[in-house]
Biotite code that builds the C-alpha atoms (Angstrom):
import biotite.structure as struc

atoms = struc.array([
    struc.Atom([4.557, -2.647, -8.840], chain_id="A", res_id=1, res_name="MET", atom_name="CA", element="C"),
    struc.Atom([3.299, 0.359, -6.939], chain_id="A", res_id=2, res_name="LEU", atom_name="CA", element="C"),
    struc.Atom([4.315, 2.123, -3.764], chain_id="A", res_id=3, res_name="PHE", atom_name="CA", element="C"),
    struc.Atom([2.119, 5.110, -2.953], chain_id="A", res_id=4, res_name="LEU", atom_name="CA", element="C"),
    struc.Atom([2.726, 6.729, 0.404], chain_id="A", res_id=5, res_name="SER", atom_name="CA", element="C"),
    struc.Atom([4.930, 9.246, 2.175], chain_id="A", res_id=6, res_name="ARG", atom_name="CA", element="C"),
    struc.Atom([8.625, 8.923, 1.362], chain_id="A", res_id=7, res_name="LEU", atom_name="CA", element="C"),
    struc.Atom([10.154, 8.401, 4.801], chain_id="A", res_id=8, res_name="THR", atom_name="CA", element="C"),
    struc.Atom([12.593, 5.871, 6.234], chain_id="A", res_id=9, res_name="GLU", atom_name="CA", element="C"),
    struc.Atom([9.765, 4.124, 8.078], chain_id="A", res_id=10, res_name="ALA", atom_name="CA", element="C"),
    struc.Atom([7.935, 3.223, 4.864], chain_id="A", res_id=11, res_name="LYS", atom_name="CA", element="C"),
    struc.Atom([10.625, 0.747, 3.746], chain_id="A", res_id=12, res_name="GLY", atom_name="CA", element="C"),
    struc.Atom([11.229, 2.127, 0.256], chain_id="A", res_id=13, res_name="VAL", atom_name="CA", element="C"),
    struc.Atom([14.884, 1.099, 0.460], chain_id="A", res_id=14, res_name="ASP", atom_name="CA", element="C"),
    struc.Atom([13.798, -2.497, 1.084], chain_id="A", res_id=15, res_name="ASP", atom_name="CA", element="C"),
    struc.Atom([11.285, -2.235, -1.756], chain_id="A", res_id=16, res_name="LEU", atom_name="CA", element="C"),
    struc.Atom([13.928, -1.115, -4.244], chain_id="A", res_id=17, res_name="ILE", atom_name="CA", element="C"),
    struc.Atom([16.235, -3.936, -3.127], chain_id="A", res_id=18, res_name="ALA", atom_name="CA", element="C"),
    struc.Atom([13.371, -6.437, -3.396], chain_id="A", res_id=19, res_name="GLY", atom_name="CA", element="C"),
    struc.Atom([12.539, -5.181, -6.886], chain_id="A", res_id=20, res_name="PHE", atom_name="CA", element="C"),
    struc.Atom([16.153, -5.711, -7.915], chain_id="A", res_id=21, res_name="GLU", atom_name="CA", element="C"),
    struc.Atom([15.942, -9.333, -6.753], chain_id="A", res_id=22, res_name="ARG", atom_name="CA", element="C"),
    struc.Atom([12.707, -10.397, -8.429], chain_id="A", res_id=23, res_name="THR", atom_name="CA", element="C"),
    struc.Atom([12.863, -11.810, -11.951], chain_id="A", res_id=24, res_name="PRO", atom_name="CA", element="C"),
    struc.Atom([9.673, -9.807, -12.606], chain_id="A", res_id=25, res_name="ALA", atom_name="CA", element="C"),
    struc.Atom([11.753, -6.638, -12.829], chain_id="A", res_id=26, res_name="ASN", atom_name="CA", element="C"),
    struc.Atom([12.369, -7.397, -16.495], chain_id="A", res_id=27, res_name="ASP", atom_name="CA", element="C"),
    struc.Atom([8.665, -6.993, -17.323], chain_id="A", res_id=28, res_name="ARG", atom_name="CA", element="C"),
    struc.Atom([7.386, -4.621, -14.647], chain_id="A", res_id=29, res_name="LEU", atom_name="CA", element="C"),
    struc.Atom([8.146, -1.112, -13.559], chain_id="A", res_id=30, res_name="GLN", atom_name="CA", element="C"),
    struc.Atom([8.399, -0.080, -9.952], chain_id="A", res_id=31, res_name="LEU", atom_name="CA", element="C"),
    struc.Atom([6.385, 3.105, -9.512], chain_id="A", res_id=32, res_name="VAL", atom_name="CA", element="C"),
    struc.Atom([7.197, 5.015, -6.344], chain_id="A", res_id=33, res_name="ILE", atom_name="CA", element="C"),
    struc.Atom([4.578, 7.696, -5.820], chain_id="A", res_id=34, res_name="ALA", atom_name="CA", element="C"),
    struc.Atom([4.720, 10.236, -3.035], chain_id="A", res_id=35, res_name="GLY", atom_name="CA", element="C"),
    struc.Atom([6.668, 13.001, -1.419], chain_id="A", res_id=36, res_name="ARG", atom_name="CA", element="C"),
    struc.Atom([8.574, 13.232, 1.799], chain_id="A", res_id=37, res_name="GLY", atom_name="CA", element="C"),
    struc.Atom([11.839, 13.975, 3.550], chain_id="A", res_id=38, res_name="PRO", atom_name="CA", element="C"),
    struc.Atom([13.628, 10.869, 2.220], chain_id="A", res_id=39, res_name="ALA", atom_name="CA", element="C"),
    struc.Atom([12.681, 11.391, -1.445], chain_id="A", res_id=40, res_name="ALA", atom_name="CA", element="C"),
    struc.Atom([16.186, 12.486, -2.449], chain_id="A", res_id=41, res_name="GLY", atom_name="CA", element="C"),
    struc.Atom([17.784, 9.506, -0.721], chain_id="A", res_id=42, res_name="LYS", atom_name="CA", element="C"),
    struc.Atom([15.408, 7.050, -2.405], chain_id="A", res_id=43, res_name="PHE", atom_name="CA", element="C"),
    struc.Atom([15.870, 8.666, -5.817], chain_id="A", res_id=44, res_name="ARG", atom_name="CA", element="C"),
    struc.Atom([19.648, 8.358, -5.424], chain_id="A", res_id=45, res_name="ALA", atom_name="CA", element="C"),
    struc.Atom([19.302, 4.717, -4.348], chain_id="A", res_id=46, res_name="ARG", atom_name="CA", element="C"),
    struc.Atom([17.090, 3.975, -7.352], chain_id="A", res_id=47, res_name="ALA", atom_name="CA", element="C"),
    struc.Atom([19.456, 5.775, -9.741], chain_id="A", res_id=48, res_name="ALA", atom_name="CA", element="C"),
    struc.Atom([22.301, 3.519, -8.548], chain_id="A", res_id=49, res_name="ALA", atom_name="CA", element="C"),
    struc.Atom([20.224, 0.370, -9.053], chain_id="A", res_id=50, res_name="SER", atom_name="CA", element="C"),
    struc.Atom([21.034, -2.097, -11.834], chain_id="A", res_id=51, res_name="PRO", atom_name="CA", element="C"),
    struc.Atom([17.359, -1.774, -12.826], chain_id="A", res_id=52, res_name="VAL", atom_name="CA", element="C"),
    struc.Atom([17.237, 2.027, -12.565], chain_id="A", res_id=53, res_name="ALA", atom_name="CA", element="C"),
    struc.Atom([15.571, 2.275, -15.969], chain_id="A", res_id=54, res_name="ASP", atom_name="CA", element="C"),
    struc.Atom([12.585, 0.307, -14.567], chain_id="A", res_id=55, res_name="ARG", atom_name="CA", element="C"),
    struc.Atom([12.025, 2.555, -11.515], chain_id="A", res_id=56, res_name="ILE", atom_name="CA", element="C"),
    struc.Atom([9.781, 5.602, -11.907], chain_id="A", res_id=57, res_name="VAL", atom_name="CA", element="C"),
    struc.Atom([9.077, 8.307, -9.333], chain_id="A", res_id=58, res_name="PHE", atom_name="CA", element="C"),
    struc.Atom([5.819, 10.272, -9.299], chain_id="A", res_id=59, res_name="LEU", atom_name="CA", element="C"),
    struc.Atom([5.742, 13.142, -6.850], chain_id="A", res_id=60, res_name="ASP", atom_name="CA", element="C"),
    struc.Atom([2.614, 14.886, -8.022], chain_id="A", res_id=61, res_name="ASP", atom_name="CA", element="C"),
    struc.Atom([-0.225, 12.376, -7.566], chain_id="A", res_id=62, res_name="VAL", atom_name="CA", element="C"),
    struc.Atom([-3.489, 13.914, -6.445], chain_id="A", res_id=63, res_name="ASP", atom_name="CA", element="C"),
    struc.Atom([-6.372, 12.207, -4.661], chain_id="A", res_id=64, res_name="ASP", atom_name="CA", element="C"),
    struc.Atom([-8.333, 11.801, -7.892], chain_id="A", res_id=65, res_name="ALA", atom_name="CA", element="C"),
    struc.Atom([-5.456, 9.879, -9.529], chain_id="A", res_id=66, res_name="GLU", atom_name="CA", element="C"),
    struc.Atom([-4.683, 7.556, -6.618], chain_id="A", res_id=67, res_name="LYS", atom_name="CA", element="C"),
    struc.Atom([-7.486, 5.023, -7.202], chain_id="A", res_id=68, res_name="PRO", atom_name="CA", element="C"),
    struc.Atom([-6.524, 4.665, -10.864], chain_id="A", res_id=69, res_name="TYR", atom_name="CA", element="C"),
    struc.Atom([-2.888, 3.966, -10.041], chain_id="A", res_id=70, res_name="LEU", atom_name="CA", element="C"),
    struc.Atom([-3.942, 1.501, -7.365], chain_id="A", res_id=71, res_name="MET", atom_name="CA", element="C"),
    struc.Atom([-6.497, -0.282, -9.546], chain_id="A", res_id=72, res_name="ALA", atom_name="CA", element="C"),
    struc.Atom([-4.003, -0.597, -12.389], chain_id="A", res_id=73, res_name="GLY", atom_name="CA", element="C"),
    struc.Atom([-1.051, -2.019, -10.493], chain_id="A", res_id=74, res_name="CYS", atom_name="CA", element="C"),
    struc.Atom([0.085, -5.640, -10.632], chain_id="A", res_id=75, res_name="ALA", atom_name="CA", element="C"),
    struc.Atom([0.951, -5.504, -6.938], chain_id="A", res_id=76, res_name="THR", atom_name="CA", element="C"),
    struc.Atom([0.972, -2.821, -4.247], chain_id="A", res_id=77, res_name="TYR", atom_name="CA", element="C"),
    struc.Atom([3.885, -2.948, -1.812], chain_id="A", res_id=78, res_name="VAL", atom_name="CA", element="C"),
    struc.Atom([4.129, -1.021, 1.468], chain_id="A", res_id=79, res_name="LEU", atom_name="CA", element="C"),
    struc.Atom([6.996, -2.592, 3.474], chain_id="A", res_id=80, res_name="PRO", atom_name="CA", element="C"),
    struc.Atom([6.686, -0.354, 6.536], chain_id="A", res_id=81, res_name="SER", atom_name="CA", element="C"),
    struc.Atom([9.057, -0.779, 9.423], chain_id="A", res_id=82, res_name="LYS", atom_name="CA", element="C"),
    struc.Atom([8.802, 0.563, 12.943], chain_id="A", res_id=83, res_name="PRO", atom_name="CA", element="C"),
    struc.Atom([11.085, 3.450, 13.753], chain_id="A", res_id=84, res_name="ARG", atom_name="CA", element="C"),
    struc.Atom([11.379, 5.522, 16.925], chain_id="A", res_id=85, res_name="PRO", atom_name="CA", element="C"),
    struc.Atom([9.852, 8.490, 15.125], chain_id="A", res_id=86, res_name="GLU", atom_name="CA", element="C"),
    struc.Atom([7.012, 6.577, 13.413], chain_id="A", res_id=87, res_name="PHE", atom_name="CA", element="C"),
    struc.Atom([4.990, 3.371, 13.513], chain_id="A", res_id=88, res_name="VAL", atom_name="CA", element="C"),
    struc.Atom([2.057, 2.759, 11.169], chain_id="A", res_id=89, res_name="GLU", atom_name="CA", element="C"),
    struc.Atom([-1.035, 3.359, 13.275], chain_id="A", res_id=90, res_name="THR", atom_name="CA", element="C"),
    struc.Atom([-3.446, 1.919, 10.730], chain_id="A", res_id=91, res_name="PHE", atom_name="CA", element="C"),
    struc.Atom([-2.301, 1.823, 7.110], chain_id="A", res_id=92, res_name="GLY", atom_name="CA", element="C"),
    struc.Atom([-4.981, 3.864, 5.366], chain_id="A", res_id=93, res_name="ILE", atom_name="CA", element="C"),
    struc.Atom([-3.133, 3.549, 2.033], chain_id="A", res_id=94, res_name="ALA", atom_name="CA", element="C"),
    struc.Atom([-3.542, -0.227, 2.293], chain_id="A", res_id=95, res_name="LEU", atom_name="CA", element="C"),
    struc.Atom([-7.294, 0.066, 2.835], chain_id="A", res_id=96, res_name="ALA", atom_name="CA", element="C"),
    struc.Atom([-7.475, 2.522, -0.079], chain_id="A", res_id=97, res_name="GLU", atom_name="CA", element="C"),
    struc.Atom([-5.624, 0.024, -2.276], chain_id="A", res_id=98, res_name="GLN", atom_name="CA", element="C"),
    struc.Atom([-7.998, -2.782, -1.338], chain_id="A", res_id=99, res_name="MET", atom_name="CA", element="C"),
    struc.Atom([-10.999, -0.542, -2.035], chain_id="A", res_id=100, res_name="LEU", atom_name="CA", element="C"),
    struc.Atom([-9.574, 0.444, -5.425], chain_id="A", res_id=101, res_name="ALA", atom_name="CA", element="C"),
    struc.Atom([-8.885, -3.132, -6.488], chain_id="A", res_id=102, res_name="GLY", atom_name="CA", element="C"),
    struc.Atom([-5.838, -3.974, -8.508], chain_id="A", res_id=103, res_name="GLY", atom_name="CA", element="C"),
    struc.Atom([-2.919, -6.098, -7.520], chain_id="A", res_id=104, res_name="GLY", atom_name="CA", element="C"),
    struc.Atom([-2.229, -8.075, -4.405], chain_id="A", res_id=105, res_name="THR", atom_name="CA", element="C"),
    struc.Atom([-1.114, -6.113, -1.361], chain_id="A", res_id=106, res_name="VAL", atom_name="CA", element="C"),
    struc.Atom([2.316, -6.959, 0.033], chain_id="A", res_id=107, res_name="ILE", atom_name="CA", element="C"),
    struc.Atom([3.156, -5.429, 3.398], chain_id="A", res_id=108, res_name="THR", atom_name="CA", element="C"),
    struc.Atom([4.630, -6.021, 6.837], chain_id="A", res_id=109, res_name="THR", atom_name="CA", element="C"),
    struc.Atom([2.860, -6.686, 10.117], chain_id="A", res_id=110, res_name="ASP", atom_name="CA", element="C"),
    struc.Atom([3.793, -3.633, 12.110], chain_id="A", res_id=111, res_name="THR", atom_name="CA", element="C"),
    struc.Atom([1.642, -1.184, 14.028], chain_id="A", res_id=112, res_name="GLY", atom_name="CA", element="C"),
    struc.Atom([-1.987, -1.236, 12.881], chain_id="A", res_id=113, res_name="GLY", atom_name="CA", element="C"),
    struc.Atom([-1.348, -2.775, 9.476], chain_id="A", res_id=114, res_name="ILE", atom_name="CA", element="C"),
    struc.Atom([-2.816, -6.134, 10.504], chain_id="A", res_id=115, res_name="GLY", atom_name="CA", element="C"),
    struc.Atom([-6.169, -4.511, 11.219], chain_id="A", res_id=116, res_name="GLU", atom_name="CA", element="C"),
    struc.Atom([-6.102, -2.650, 7.918], chain_id="A", res_id=117, res_name="ALA", atom_name="CA", element="C"),
    struc.Atom([-5.476, -5.732, 5.768], chain_id="A", res_id=118, res_name="VAL", atom_name="CA", element="C"),
    struc.Atom([-6.904, -8.619, 7.796], chain_id="A", res_id=119, res_name="GLY", atom_name="CA", element="C"),
    struc.Atom([-6.090, -11.817, 5.906], chain_id="A", res_id=120, res_name="GLU", atom_name="CA", element="C"),
    struc.Atom([-6.048, -10.047, 2.544], chain_id="A", res_id=121, res_name="HIS", atom_name="CA", element="C"),
    struc.Atom([-2.356, -9.332, 2.018], chain_id="A", res_id=122, res_name="ALA", atom_name="CA", element="C"),
    struc.Atom([0.896, -11.176, 1.698], chain_id="A", res_id=123, res_name="ILE", atom_name="CA", element="C"),
    struc.Atom([2.801, -10.367, 4.884], chain_id="A", res_id=124, res_name="ILE", atom_name="CA", element="C"),
    struc.Atom([6.595, -10.205, 4.748], chain_id="A", res_id=125, res_name="VAL", atom_name="CA", element="C"),
    struc.Atom([9.053, -9.681, 7.591], chain_id="A", res_id=126, res_name="PRO", atom_name="CA", element="C"),
    struc.Atom([10.299, -6.164, 8.297], chain_id="A", res_id=127, res_name="VAL", atom_name="CA", element="C"),
    struc.Atom([13.673, -5.294, 6.700], chain_id="A", res_id=128, res_name="ASP", atom_name="CA", element="C"),
    struc.Atom([13.624, -8.290, 4.328], chain_id="A", res_id=129, res_name="ASP", atom_name="CA", element="C"),
    struc.Atom([14.087, -7.439, 0.620], chain_id="A", res_id=130, res_name="PRO", atom_name="CA", element="C"),
    struc.Atom([14.430, -11.131, -0.247], chain_id="A", res_id=131, res_name="ASP", atom_name="CA", element="C"),
    struc.Atom([10.980, -11.806, 1.210], chain_id="A", res_id=132, res_name="ALA", atom_name="CA", element="C"),
    struc.Atom([9.581, -8.891, -0.810], chain_id="A", res_id=133, res_name="ILE", atom_name="CA", element="C"),
    struc.Atom([10.992, -10.421, -4.009], chain_id="A", res_id=134, res_name="ALA", atom_name="CA", element="C"),
    struc.Atom([9.495, -13.837, -3.177], chain_id="A", res_id=135, res_name="VAL", atom_name="CA", element="C"),
    struc.Atom([6.130, -12.239, -2.343], chain_id="A", res_id=136, res_name="ALA", atom_name="CA", element="C"),
    struc.Atom([6.086, -10.330, -5.631], chain_id="A", res_id=137, res_name="VAL", atom_name="CA", element="C"),
    struc.Atom([6.803, -13.531, -7.550], chain_id="A", res_id=138, res_name="ASP", atom_name="CA", element="C"),
    struc.Atom([4.069, -15.315, -5.586], chain_id="A", res_id=139, res_name="ARG", atom_name="CA", element="C"),
    struc.Atom([1.537, -12.563, -6.268], chain_id="A", res_id=140, res_name="ALA", atom_name="CA", element="C"),
    struc.Atom([2.335, -12.451, -9.968], chain_id="A", res_id=141, res_name="LEU", atom_name="CA", element="C"),
    struc.Atom([2.068, -16.243, -10.290], chain_id="A", res_id=142, res_name="ALA", atom_name="CA", element="C"),
    struc.Atom([-1.626, -16.161, -9.387], chain_id="A", res_id=143, res_name="LEU", atom_name="CA", element="C"),
    struc.Atom([-4.031, -16.777, -12.238], chain_id="A", res_id=144, res_name="SER", atom_name="CA", element="C"),
    struc.Atom([-6.083, -13.781, -13.394], chain_id="A", res_id=145, res_name="PRO", atom_name="CA", element="C"),
    struc.Atom([-9.202, -15.413, -11.922], chain_id="A", res_id=146, res_name="ASP", atom_name="CA", element="C"),
    struc.Atom([-7.541, -15.945, -8.537], chain_id="A", res_id=147, res_name="GLU", atom_name="CA", element="C"),
    struc.Atom([-6.235, -12.356, -8.529], chain_id="A", res_id=148, res_name="ARG", atom_name="CA", element="C"),
    struc.Atom([-9.772, -11.117, -9.241], chain_id="A", res_id=149, res_name="ALA", atom_name="CA", element="C"),
    struc.Atom([-11.262, -13.274, -6.461], chain_id="A", res_id=150, res_name="ARG", atom_name="CA", element="C"),
    struc.Atom([-8.650, -12.076, -3.969], chain_id="A", res_id=151, res_name="ARG", atom_name="CA", element="C"),
    struc.Atom([-9.170, -8.451, -4.969], chain_id="A", res_id=152, res_name="ALA", atom_name="CA", element="C"),
    struc.Atom([-12.929, -8.807, -4.480], chain_id="A", res_id=153, res_name="GLU", atom_name="CA", element="C"),
    struc.Atom([-12.509, -10.372, -1.017], chain_id="A", res_id=154, res_name="ARG", atom_name="CA", element="C"),
    struc.Atom([-10.015, -7.657, -0.060], chain_id="A", res_id=155, res_name="ALA", atom_name="CA", element="C"),
    struc.Atom([-12.425, -4.968, -1.256], chain_id="A", res_id=156, res_name="ARG", atom_name="CA", element="C"),
    struc.Atom([-15.291, -6.504, 0.728], chain_id="A", res_id=157, res_name="ALA", atom_name="CA", element="C"),
    struc.Atom([-13.089, -6.494, 3.846], chain_id="A", res_id=158, res_name="TYR", atom_name="CA", element="C"),
    struc.Atom([-11.896, -2.916, 3.297], chain_id="A", res_id=159, res_name="ALA", atom_name="CA", element="C"),
    struc.Atom([-15.426, -1.587, 2.817], chain_id="A", res_id=160, res_name="LEU", atom_name="CA", element="C"),
    struc.Atom([-15.742, -1.484, 6.605], chain_id="A", res_id=161, res_name="GLN", atom_name="CA", element="C"),
    struc.Atom([-13.188, 1.352, 6.520], chain_id="A", res_id=162, res_name="PHE", atom_name="CA", element="C"),
    struc.Atom([-14.915, 3.368, 3.784], chain_id="A", res_id=163, res_name="ASP", atom_name="CA", element="C"),
    struc.Atom([-15.729, 6.850, 5.083], chain_id="A", res_id=164, res_name="ARG", atom_name="CA", element="C"),
    struc.Atom([-19.430, 6.519, 4.350], chain_id="A", res_id=165, res_name="GLY", atom_name="CA", element="C"),
    struc.Atom([-19.659, 3.216, 6.214], chain_id="A", res_id=166, res_name="VAL", atom_name="CA", element="C"),
    struc.Atom([-17.673, 4.604, 9.154], chain_id="A", res_id=167, res_name="VAL", atom_name="CA", element="C"),
    struc.Atom([-19.902, 7.668, 9.411], chain_id="A", res_id=168, res_name="PHE", atom_name="CA", element="C"),
    struc.Atom([-23.060, 5.564, 9.113], chain_id="A", res_id=169, res_name="ASP", atom_name="CA", element="C"),
    struc.Atom([-21.873, 3.354, 11.998], chain_id="A", res_id=170, res_name="ARG", atom_name="CA", element="C"),
    struc.Atom([-20.775, 6.372, 14.025], chain_id="A", res_id=171, res_name="LEU", atom_name="CA", element="C"),
    struc.Atom([-24.132, 8.079, 13.755], chain_id="A", res_id=172, res_name="PHE", atom_name="CA", element="C"),
    struc.Atom([-26.325, 4.972, 13.775], chain_id="A", res_id=173, res_name="ASP", atom_name="CA", element="C"),
    struc.Atom([-28.885, 5.354, 16.505], chain_id="A", res_id=174, res_name="GLY", atom_name="CA", element="C"),
    struc.Atom([-28.124, 9.012, 17.069], chain_id="A", res_id=175, res_name="VAL", atom_name="CA", element="C"),
    struc.Atom([-31.443, 10.807, 17.029], chain_id="A", res_id=176, res_name="GLY", atom_name="CA", element="C"),
    struc.Atom([-32.197, 14.433, 16.570], chain_id="A", res_id=177, res_name="VAL", atom_name="CA", element="C"),
    struc.Atom([-31.024, 16.495, 19.520], chain_id="A", res_id=178, res_name="LEU", atom_name="CA", element="C"),
    struc.Atom([-33.737, 18.079, 21.652], chain_id="A", res_id=179, res_name="PRO", atom_name="CA", element="C"),
    struc.Atom([-34.388, 21.723, 20.795], chain_id="A", res_id=180, res_name="GLU", atom_name="CA", element="C"),
    struc.Atom([-32.978, 22.988, 24.080], chain_id="A", res_id=181, res_name="ARG", atom_name="CA", element="C"),
    struc.Atom([-29.668, 21.265, 23.364], chain_id="A", res_id=182, res_name="ALA", atom_name="CA", element="C"),
    struc.Atom([-29.183, 23.369, 20.259], chain_id="A", res_id=183, res_name="ILE", atom_name="CA", element="C"),
    struc.Atom([-27.402, 26.575, 21.145], chain_id="A", res_id=184, res_name="ALA", atom_name="CA", element="C"),
])
């Protein structure tokens, strides 16, 4: 299982750790929490106190070149964001990046702009619900390899609309060369 985002209260890492504790899959998977942020110490302490602490790994030095490999290699990607006064997901770029990279099923919440980012290509769980995260993980892992591959391909096709090249092509489509006098 992979979480790769900023380590803040609004990202739901506490719920993720609790959900990981509750899924029977925790005996065969690791939970990889990748990122940095102001709540990193709190989440590390929470994980260290977990009965499955030996299955939880923190990576705080993941660069942009490594991200797609982590995402493509995960069994499931979980981003259980929750709205907070100081932050609400405006889009969920990490979710689109995950779907572009391939890999495991996305599990997330429907808060802020996440719905637009994932469309119908994620398992949506309620905010603040570790039990639902555990059930979603079990559901994602129960899919056959062929079904996982089909879902990943459909998710990638959906997420391609958010690829930078596609966005820039749409943005500049129909924009001609500026007249000479407009160039200063």
